[in-house]
Structures are given as C-alpha cells and as structure tokens.
C-alpha positions, 0 to 999 in steps of 0.5 A: 364162098365159106367164111372160114376159108376166107380167113388168113392163116392169123386169123386177118381178113383183108383186102390184101389177102383177097387179092392174092386170094384171087389173082387168077385173071380166068377165076370163075364168075361167082355165082347167085348164091356169092351175090346174095351174101354180098347184097346181105352183108352190106344190106344188114350193116345199113339196116343197124345203122339206121335201126340204131340210130332212130333208137338211141334218137327217139327210144333212148336221148332225144339229144341235137345231133347224137344222129352223126354218130352212127353214121361216123361209126359206120362210114369209119368202119367201112374204110377200115376194111376196104380201104386199110389191110388187116383191121378186120381179125376174124377170130376176135371180132365175129365172137364180139359181135354176137356178144354184144349184139346180145348186150343190144337185145338185153339193153332194149328189155332192160327195165329201168328202176324209178328215178325221182330225178328223171324229167316226167316230160321224158319217157325214161329210156330202158337203159340210161343215157350214159350207158345206152350210147355208149353199148350201142355205139360200140355195138354198131362200130363191131357188127358194122365191121364184122359185115364190112369185113366179112364183104372184103374177106369175099371181094372177087378177083379183080375183072369182077368187082365192078358185079361185087361193088354193085351189090354192095351198093345194092344192098346199102340201098335196099336196108336204106329202103327196108328201115325208111319205106317197109318198116314203117308201112309194116310194122307197129314197133322199131322190130327191124332193130332186133330182128338185125342184132338175132340175124348178126347173133345167127351169123356168129353162130355158123361162122363158129367152129368147135366149142365156140359153137355151142357158145354161140348156139348158148348166145343165139337162143339167149338172144330169141328168149330176149326178144320175146321179152322184149315184145312183152315191154313193149306192150307193157301197160299199152293201150296202144302201138303204132308206126307210120313216116313220123314215127312210133306213138304209144298210149300207155297206161300209168295205173288201172283205170281204177286208180283215181290218179290213172292217166293214159299217156301219149308218147312218141319216142322218149317224148310225152306229147300229153296225158288225161286222168282216166277218173271221169271226174278229173278228165276235163282237167288240164295237164303236162304243159296247159296248167293254168299256171303255166304261161299259155293258160295264165294267157287265155284266162287274162284275155278272156277277163279283158272281154268275159262276154266274147267267145275266144278264138284259140289256135294251137300249133301241135294237137298232143292229146288236145289238151288245151281244148279243155279251156274251152267254154261255149261260144269259143272256138278252137282251130288247132294244127296237127301235122300227123294224121295218127295223132289226129285219130288218136286225140279222139280216140282214146282221149277225150277233150276235143270231143268234150270240149264245148268250144267249135273245134276245128282241126286242119291236118298238114304244116301248120306254116303252110295251112296258115300261109294259105288260109285267109286271117283268123282273127285269133286271140291267142295263137299258142305254138307247141312243137319244140320238145325234142332235138328235131325242132322244126325251125321253119315255125321259129324264123322271121318270115315265121313271126309275120305269117303268126302275126296275120292271123291274130288281133292286135290285142291278142298274144303268140304263146311259144312252148320252149320247154326243152332238155337241149336247146335254149331258143329264148334268145330266138324268139326275142327276135321274132317278137322284135320283128312285130316289134312286140314283147316277149314275156317268159312265163316259168312254171313249177307246179308241185311234183303231186300233179301231172303238170309238167314244169314249163317255158312259155314265151308269151309274146303280145303288145298288150300292156294289159296281158303283159301287166297281169303276167308280170304280177300273176306269175313274175314274167320276165321280158327277155333280153335281147341276145347279143351279137346273134343274127336271126332265124330266118327261112335262110340262116338258122344255127341250131349250134348257138342254142345248144345249152 
C-alpha cells in the first residue's frame, strides 16, 4: 500500500495503470490498513469540501450561490480521477497540494489593513474577496485531486472493488458527519479547516522523497506555526466565541472599555448582528441598523407620537443584540422572536439592551413564522422583520402567505417594517408584492448616517395603510413608495426565485 509504489514511471497514477498492476484474479484481499487509507482519503476530501465551503461563505463573503463553486470543483476532481486516465500526476500534484495547503493556512491568519470603503456591517474577511475565493478554490481543487488521485492509485483488483467503493462511500459520509454533526458540538470555531490542511501537508511530507522531503518538512513546520498564529487571530479582541448548528458566534471588542467609543460587536460569520457602546452613559444609544433616523426608528417614534398616552406593542423577528428594545418605555411591550438560542443567551449575557429596557420584554424561541402562526393575534403597533442581511435569506418570511401571517398580528393602523439592506440581493420588488397582497403601501426609507457614528447605512421598507404614518415618513425621511415590479411573479410558499433579485 505504499504510495510511492503505486506511481507509474512517468509519475502518473490513473485507473488504467492500477488495473494493469492489479490484474491478477487471485490477488490477496486488502488488509484493514489499506481499507483505512481508502476511508481516510475519502473522508479528507469530504472534510475539505465542507470546511472550505463554510469558510468562504461565512468568513470570506456571504454571497448567494457561492457554495456551488467548491461543490463543482470537488465533483470535477472525482470525475477526473475515477473516470479519466492519466489526469493525476503525482510528481506535480503532491508538492502543489502541500504548497496550496500552506498558503491557505497563511490566508486564514492574514491581517487585513483597515479599508475605509469596506461596509461596517460586514466584518472584513481575512483575505480580500478577489484573492481569497480563487486561492481557496484552487486549493480545494488540487487537494481533492490529491485525495481522489491517491484513492484511484490504490484501487485493488476487480474482485475487491465492491469493498473499495464501499469504503470510499463510507469515508465521504464520515467526513460529512464530522463537519456537519460532530464539529458544531465539540469545537468552538471552524478548526476542522486548519486541521484538514495540516493533515494534507503531513501527507505530502510522508510521500516526499529525497531533498523534497526536507522542503515538505519545513512546510509542515510552517503550517504548525501558522495554525498557532491563526488561533491567536481568532481570539484577538475576542470577548466570547461559541458554535452550534446555526453557525459560529463571536463577540468582539473594538477598543478597551476605557475608550468612550469602545463597542462590543456580535458577529455571525462576517455579518454584524448588532453592537453596543461600553460607556455606561452611551450604552442605551441605538446603533447599527436601528437609529432614530432609520425606517424602523422613525416608524416607532411616529406611531408613539400619534398616541402618546398608550403603551406600544412592538414585535421583532431577529433579536441581534436586542438594540430595538432601547426604544421601549414603561408600559410598552416588546415581543422579540429568535431562532438561535445562543443569540438569546448572549444578548442577555454580553449586552444590556434587554435588561436595561423599561418595556416588558418577551423572547419566544423558534422559527418566527411558525410561532406567529400558532399564537393568538398580538395586536402589534409595529412588527419589524430583520433577517435578510446575509446571502442565506429565509425566503419563507418573504412570501405572500407570510405577509398574511404578519397582518393577523398587526393593528389596522399599525405597520410592518422590513429591513432589506443586503450587498447582493435587491428585495424591494418582493416586499412591494407582499404589500400588494395586503392592499397596503410599501414606503422605502433610506438612511445614510455620518461615518463617525455607530449607525449603518440602512434600507427599510415600511408596509402600512396608516396615512398619517406615510405622510410623516415622506416629510421627515423623504420616503418614496416602491414601484410595482414589472412582469415578476410574487413569491409564495410554493414559488421563489433568488436569481431574479440578484444585484
């Protein structure tokens, strides 16, 4: 089972070469070690696919359909090795895999320079998008070519192929289970990626011969140092870090608490889900998407001014750090729906918007639409929906049927405020069609606050039939009614099309 013995004279190892080498019908059955190698190589390729996909979609850029690229590259290497002949050139691929594994490890701990043009709502990726995606795509391709090529180079005699393909299948499944089930409950960060890359580097060391072995060993040492540095980067300015099946959450401090501008920021991947000043004098100030000049802020204040003596009932889908609760007064009731229990725990543990609010706060856990469908009408003055800042938008919250669910819980003179700020998706037409399903108007409120503040540029759409609120939004925020999208089919529970809303 030595890898070097499987290579052909010209440095290639393909299915044809292996078949000729194992043509004997009475070849000995593969031992458990060889079968373990089959399973391990297959599992390593699967782990690389899932770990790199997670990294580039959550830690590099939250772009729709970006996950298709690594999957396609993985399948291409599988086809090239198992269905082609001579694609895998060990002398070329092995050192290249080791080099790219090291480069990907270096990219993980690369420190970005501050870029004033980078949107503050998006945590800057460790490497710029234009460099990170090609590097990790090429790295995945070559490393998977290495794994699959070595698998084919070790393919046994035809009489043992059933066992071979069984182990390949089990290895792929095992890799998926490791990343999808085991890692989220045992690891606090995406450590499976650096672990897989170090393993690739180690395998290239074991397979190297002559002077190349010294070079490969040096690369392995560099990889180990890089992983140590990466661990320091992950914890840098970190207040807390944890992971569950919904992803990895981090709380980062932007400055020491003694700095009056210091904030703690909640991050899910590269997406900011809220932040709060550490200065006790400023910690009740609204930040990020919820400033008083935003669509949701103006709506809350306008509805309050219309009935100053009555307590408001406000609903919010998507807790974040609980910033919206800063608007709550004594006698108000805020009902905040959150899917991820870790977000709720951290909003109370690391931020103070919820405990500081004078309003009565309720925080039901679960899918917001399902919870709303089951509970009685809440008679809300305002329902804010903030769940669409990443690429993986929950489309079931943007359908015609979802609009009817929201309407059941909102007063006749109330409003539904939907946050549609998104770098890659234009949701204005979808939200306008939700408003049409209710017979209400959809008012677009754009807010571009000063860069010196911790408020972000935001786009909110306020759906309402309240003419007084519409007039206030027009006068104070120059709000414009959204035009009807031409020739576009409304989203329903049975139909949606993300391609038509790509920017």
